KEKOLBA-518254 format. One record per residue (C-alpha): residue in three letters; x, y, z. Coordinates in steps of 0.1 Angstrom, whole numbers, plus 5000, padded with zeros to 4 digits. Example, Ala and Ser with C-alpha at 12.3 -4.5 7.8 and 13.67 -1.06 7.14 Angstrom:
REM residues 2
Ala512349555078/Ser513749895071/
REM end
This chain:
REM residues 342
Met673285147439/Tyr676385337429/Asn678285017421/Leu675684937395/Ala675785287381/Arg679585277379/Glu679484947360/Leu677285107334/Leu679185427333/Phe682485257329/Lys681185097297/Leu681285437282/Ser684285647273/Pro685585837303/Glu684686177290/Thr681286067279/Ala680685917313/His681886227329/Glu679486447309/Leu676586217315/Ser677286207353/Ile677386587355/Asp674086607336/Leu672386357359/Ile673686507391/Gly672786847379/Ala669186737370/Ala668786557403/Gly669986877421/Arg667487097403/Leu664786857413/Gly665986837449/Leu666486457445/Ala670286417447/Gly670286377485/Arg668286057481/Leu671285897463/Ser673285857495/Lys672885867532/Ala673786217544/Pro676986257565/His676886347601/Ser677186717610/Leu680786807616/Pro681087187612/Val684487347610/Thr685587707606/Val688487767581/Met689488097564/Gly686788267585/Leu684188057567/Gln681787807583/Phe681887467566/Ala679087207571/Asn681786937572/Pro685486927562/Val684986707531/Gly684686897498/Leu684486847461/Ala687686917444/Ala687787147413/Gly687786977379/Leu684786757382/Asp682287037377/Lys684287287356/Asn681287507345/Gly679187497377/Asp676487287360/Ala675787067390/Ile676387277421/Asp673087197439/Gly673386827430/Phe676886797446/Ala675886997476/Gln672886767482/Leu675086457481/Gly676586577514/Phe679786767505/Gly680687027531/Phe681787257504/Val681887257466/Glu684687397444/Ile683987457407/Gly686287537378/Thr688987567367/Val687487857347/Thr689288097324/Pro688388447311/Arg687388317277/Pro685887987267/Gln688287727253/Pro687987377241/Gly690887227259/Asn693186967244/Pro692286717216/Lys690386407226/Pro690886147239/Arg692286327270/Leu690786137299/Phe691885777309/Arg690785537336/Leu693285307353/Pro690885107375/Glu693484857387/Ala695185137405/Glu691985347413/Ala693585617392/Ile692885867364/Ile695086037339/Asn693786357323/Arg695186617300/Met691886817297/Gly693687147293/Phe691187377312/Asn688287307288/Asn685487527300/His682787767287/Gly684388077302/Val683888277334/Asp680688447322/His678888117316/Leu680087977350/Leu678588287367/Glu675288227350/Arg675287877365/Val676288007400/Arg673388267399/Ala670987987390/Ala672087757418/Lys670187757452/Phe673187637472/Lys673987877501/Gly676987687515/Val680687737509/Leu681387767472/Gly684987787459/Ile685687907424/Asn688987787408/Ile690488027383/Gly693187987357/Lys694588137325/Asn693688087289/Val696187867270/Asp696888137244/Thr697688397271/Pro701488417274/Val702788307308/Glu704388657311/Arg700788797310/Ala699088537331/Val698488777359/Glu696088967337/Asp693888657332/Tyr693788577369/Leu692788927378/Ile689988927352/Cys688588607367/Leu689088737403/Asp687189057395/Lys684288867379/Val683888587405/His684488797436/Ala680788867443/His679788507439/Ala682588297456/Ser682988207492/Tyr686688167484/Val688788177452/Thr691387917443/Val694288017421/Asn695387727400/Val699087747391/Ser699687377392/Ser697887207363/Pro700387017342/Asn698187047311/Thr698587417303/Pro702087477289/Gly704187687312/Leu701587717339/Arg703587537366/Ser706487787362/Leu704188037381/Gln704887837413/Phe708387947416/Gly710588257424/Asp709788597412/Ala706888477390/Leu705088337420/Lys705788647441/Gln704588887414/Leu701388687409/Leu700588667446/Glu701289037452/Ala699089137424/Leu696288907436/Arg696589037472/Leu696489397461/Arg693289327440/Gln691789137469/Asp692189437491/Glu690789667464/Leu687689447459/Ala687089417497/Leu687189787501/Ala684889847471/His682289577480/Gly682589557518/Arg683389187516/Arg686689007518/Val686988687498/Pro689788447508/Leu692388337483/Ala693787987482/Ile696687877460/Lys696687517446/Ile700187367442/Ala701687057426/Pro702886737444/Asp706086727422/Met708186987439/Ser711086897462/Asp710786967499/Glu712887277495/Glu710687407468/Thr707587337488/Val709087527518/Gln709887827495/Val706287827483/Ala705087817519/Lys707188117527/Ala705888317497/Leu702388247507/Leu702988377542/Glu704888687530/Thr702088787506/Gly699288717530/Met697388437512/Asp694588277531/Ala695087897523/Val696987647502/Ile695587347485/Ala697887047483/Thr697886897458/Asn696986897421/Thr697786587399/Thr701286447394/Leu703486397364/Ser704886087380/Arg703785737369/Glu704985567401/Gly702385307410/Val700885257376/Glu703885127357/Asn702884877330/Leu699184947332/Ala697185037302/Phe697285407295/Ala700085467320/Asn702185627292/Glu699485877282/Ala700486237288/Gly698786437315/Gly698286447353/Leu697886137373/Ser695286147401/Gly693785887425/Ala695385637448/Pro698885657433/Val699286027442/Arg698085977478/Asp701485947495/Lys703086227475/Ser700186457483/Thr700186367520/His703886427522/Thr703486767507/Val700786847533/Ala703186747561/Val706086957546/Leu703687257543/Ala702387207579/Gly705887197592/Glu706787527576/Leu703487707581/Gly703087607618/Gly699387667617/Arg699688027603/Leu697987927571/Pro695287657567/Ile695987357543/Ile693287197522/Ala694386847512/Ala693486677480/Gly694886377463/Gly694285997466/Ile691485987491/Thr689685657481/Glu688685547517/Gly687585747547/Arg690785667566/His692785847539/Ala690886167547/Ala691686127584/Gln695386077575/Lys695386407556/Ile693986587586/Ala696586417608/Ala699286537585/Gly698186897591/Ala695286967568/Ser692087157580/Leu689887047551/Val690086777524/Gln688786747489/Ile687886437468/Tyr687586387430/Ser688986057417/Gly687885877448/Phe684385997442/Ile684385847407/Tyr685585507419/Lys683585497452/Gly680685727447/Pro678885957473/Ala679285697501/Leu682885817503/Ile681786157516/Arg680086017546/Glu682885757552/Ser685386047551/Val683486267575/Asp682985977599/Ala686685887598/Ile687786247605/Ala685286267634/Ala686485937649/Ala690086057647/Arg689386377666/Pro690686397702/Arg687886347727/Gly687186587755/
REM end
């Protein structure tokens, strides 16, 4: 069924197909019908960040930026759903076209630029959703907020989403907001993490509920830079790291149509870079901080490889676009099959 739907959707422009898909999945979710689109994955509960996940396969941020289809994605069988990236104020993102398919490589290039309706709209959608499972909310900064004042935007978002998120992801790794990736390094990273950790404690004290913080990083750092990020995360008491966002590399898509378009590359070509980053993080963190792996999962075995590299959870996005909801069950089954018995 999904192969037919994909054939029809791929006749549309990528962004039109994206918007239509969100509308359809959202409508199916509101009617309680989305679960009929795919066979449900087997139960495979796991506890990470003190949260109980129905299974370790989640939806990565970026697909449902405004929280319009939370119930639909949950009904498809995802063990957790992450929405966003959301910013304090609405913004249109970069000029169109800004989303490109590279089907020969099972890849996507995007330069969306955090297009979203703002955090207040997203929270309206969260309140309207019936989903009671693990919901991550991914936060960022507005494009017109200077990088030197980025902390303010992240704190605004954290304050607003705290009561509604199971965990909050801090996106400092999108390549499509100028200067954002500089927040992954040195004093800028440490100042951001310290401010977030302080506010996290204040909110926990005020509301009697501690919401874990995850930091999403890029796959384009050297091993030494990745190790430094890992150390900063431990020093500041973060709760998890997500590896990784999209890549600026074009390795694996050379000479394909749209390969020279600006933006972040996701899908199969980023798989090995992302898995390598997971392994480097795992080596440095030594189990002291959980890793959520994202990047290039287009078959179930790729999800199992991420777990083997040191991840506790995985997320899919581009693979879902190319393979549909069957990839969720396939990934859960592959992870279960790879677990030691006894």
